[in-house]
C-alpha positions, 0 to 999 in steps of 0.5 A, spaced: 684 653 444 691 654 446 694 660 443 699 657 438 693 653 434 689 660 433 695 663 429 696 658 423 691 662 419 694 668 420 701 665 419 699 662 412 697 668 409 703 672 411 708 667 409 704 666 402 706 674 401 713 673 404 714 667 400 712 670 393 716 676 394 722 672 396 721 667 390 721 673 385 728 675 388 731 669 390 732 672 397 731 669 404 724 671 406 723 674 412 721 670 418 715 671 423 719 671 430 715 667 435 713 671 441 717 669 447 714 669 454 718 673 459 716 669 465 717 662 461 724 665 459 726 666 467 723 659 469 728 656 463 734 660 465 737 654 468 736 650 461 739 655 458 745 655 462 746 648 461 746 649 453 751 654 454 756 650 458 755 644 453 757 649 447 763 652 451 766 645 452 766 644 445 760 640 443 758 644 437 760 651 434 753 653 436 746 652 438 739 654 438 734 651 444 726 653 443 721 651 447 713 651 447 709 650 453 702 651 453 702 656 447 708 660 451 714 660 447 722 660 449 728 661 445 735 661 447 741 661 442 749 661 443 755 660 440 757 661 432 755 659 425 761 655 424 768 654 427 770 660 422 764 664 422 763 668 429 756 671 427 751 668 433 745 664 431 738 665 432 731 663 431 732 664 424 738 661 423 737 655 418 740 648 420 741 642 416 735 637 419 738 631 417 734 625 419 728 630 422 726 630 415 724 623 416 718 625 421 717 633 418 717 631 411 716 624 410 712 621 415 707 627 415 706 626 407 705 619 408 700 620 413 696 625 408 697 619 403 694 614 407 688 619 409 687 620 402 687 613 400 693 614 396 697 608 400 695 603 405 699 602 411 698 594 410 699 594 402 705 591 400 711 595 397 711 592 391 704 594 389 706 601 389 714 599 386 714 593 382 721 594 381 722 593 389 721 586 388 728 585 385 734 583 390 734 577 395 730 576 401 722 576 402 721 583 399 714 581 397 712 581 404 715 588 406 709 592 407 708 600 408 708 600 415 714 596 415 718 602 412 715 607 418 717 602 423 724 600 421 723 593 421 722 591 413 729 587 413 732 592 409 739 594 411 741 601 414 744 604 408 744 603 401 750 598 399 754 601 395 753 608 397 749 612 392 754 617 392 758 612 388 753 611 383 755 615 377 748 615 373 742 620 374 737 620 380 732 616 377 738 610 376 740 611 383 733 610 386 733 604 382 739 601 385 737 603 392 730 599 391 734 593 388 737 592 395 737 585 398 734 584 405 738 583 411 733 580 415 726 577 415 720 583 414 717 584 421 723 580 425 727 586 427 728 593 428 734 596 424 734 603 423 734 604 415 735 610 411 734 605 405 727 604 408 725 612 408 728 612 401 723 607 399 717 610 402 719 617 399 719 614 392 712 611 393 710 618 395 713 621 389 710 615 385 703 616 388 703 624 387 707 624 381 711 629 383 718 630 387 718 630 395 721 637 395 715 640 391 710 636 395 712 638 402 712 645 400 705 645 397 702 640 402 705 642 408 710 648 409 706 653 405 699 652 408 702 652 415 706 659 414 713 656 414 718 661 410 724 658 412 723 650 412 725 647 405 729 643 401 734 646 397 735 653 400 738 657 394 745 660 394 743 667 396 740 664 403 747 661 405 749 667 409 744 665 414 745 657 414 750 654 419 755 650 416 756 643 417 762 638 415 768 639 410 766 633 406 771 628 403 767 625 398 769 626 391 765 632 387 763 635 394 766 642 396 772 642 399 770 647 404 765 646 410 758 645 407 753 651 407 746 650 404 748 643 401 745 637 404 750 634 409 748 626 408 752 624 402 746 619 399 741 625 399 746 629 396 747 624 390 739 624 390 740 631 388 739 634 395 732 631 395 730 625 399 725 622 405 731 620 409 735 627 409 735 634 405 730 638 409 733 645 412 729 649 417 730 654 422 728 653 430 722 658 429 719 654 423 720 647 427 717 649 433 711 651 430 711 644 426 712 641 433 706 645 436 701 643 430 704 636 431 702 636 438 695 639 437 694 633 432 697 628 437 691 630 442 686 630 437 685 638 437 683 642 431 687 648 429 685 655 426 688 655 419 688 652 412 691 645 414 688 641 420 693 635 423 691 629 420 687 625 425 692 619 424 697 623 429 693 620 435 695 613 433 702 614 429 705 618 435 704 612 440 709 606 440 707 600 436 711 595 440 712 592 433 717 588 433 716 587 440 721 591 445 722 596 439 721 604 441 718 606 434 712 609 433 710 610 426 715 614 423 717 617 430 721 614 435 719 614 443 723 615 449 728 609 450 734 608 455 739 613 454 735 616 448 735 624 447 729 625 450 732 624 457 730 621 463 724 626 465 719 626 459 713 622 459 712 615 456 707 618 451 712 623 448 715 622 441 720 625 437 726 624 433 734 626 432 738 628 426 745 626 425 747 633 424 746 635 431 738 636 431 732 634 435 725 635 437 721 632 442 714 633 443 710 631 450 703 631 450 702 629 457 705 636 459 703 640 453 710 641 451 715 641 445 722 641 445 727 643 439 734 643 439 738 645 433 746 644 433 751 643 427 755 639 431 758 636 425 762 642 423 768 642 422 768 634 422 763 629 425 768 626 430 765 630 435 766 626 442 764 632 446 757 632 443 755 625 447 748 626 451 748 633 450 741 633 447 738 628 453 742 633 458 738 639 455 732 635 455 732 634 462 734 641 464 728 643 460 723 639 464 726 639 471 726 647 470 719 647 468 717 641 473 721 641 479 717 635 482 719 631 475 721 624 477 725 619 472 721 615 468 722 608 467 724 606 460 
């Protein structure tokens, strides 16, 4: 059994003790650093230099690159926590995950809900949320699977934006659920935060608890994650990379640090299925190893086995035809952040703040890149294809004979 999958039981026990102590004092819990392999670090030196060049060119204030290859680990950090904070990041620095929330929290919890019979992929959304029937379009035809494939017909975002809604979180969610469809369900892939918000509401209704508490109880704590969570306390903020100086009424007039960057998630009290999660590179890499085990049908030693659904959910569904989407996850496509050399079996996701994770079961590799490219503003033209360039550098450094994979 590969080495990372023997460690989850130990990590879970250590994390439970650390987290209990930290919660009692509301302090940042100690991280369990990943063991870095010296030989792997030497092999990945060219990839590290590629990232260094991107940060030096102004792509983002700072970045952390973490890689797992067959259970061996590499980690490299560069830059600073913010344009006005010269402290360097490391594998324990927390970053706003943005849309990585969709795969790390939402998709994982949806798999568990399907496995436990709480929801079914082909059941209509209105079966779980009768209020979803409001609004125009054939909403009664939208099924749970459509929300994961982004082909529900829902628009990309709530209109008007939820951050303009004056009421409670509950009222804002009701408004979101009443959205009109833009297209017929199943006809076209349109990446939709609104679909993720809807699926999170289904899960909250099914389990009777908010998604942040559900994620902590069902995923983060059993896997031993001490720094991956929603709503990081204010006491943690010194170790969080800053994001944007927002222009939204009611938000801080300084760069956000520990408050979710996404405005609609902020309106939902920082807790949603489309955004809201924070993590360091160490915990995210461990999550990737756990997912990798699931995608290969492996078992792990620990209190939480990867859902069996990972073997099928992480594969491109080709629904609608030509879409790159798996269930919740994405797969490599032309000009995607996966680069040109990851295998066709790879799957991953990105986050608007400058984050990404790509998992390649064919090569037994996980690639995590965390940046705060939106600091101090989301207008960062130099970021461009940094994620893809770094992914290419990682694969080429480790597999010199790798060739471009047709997308």
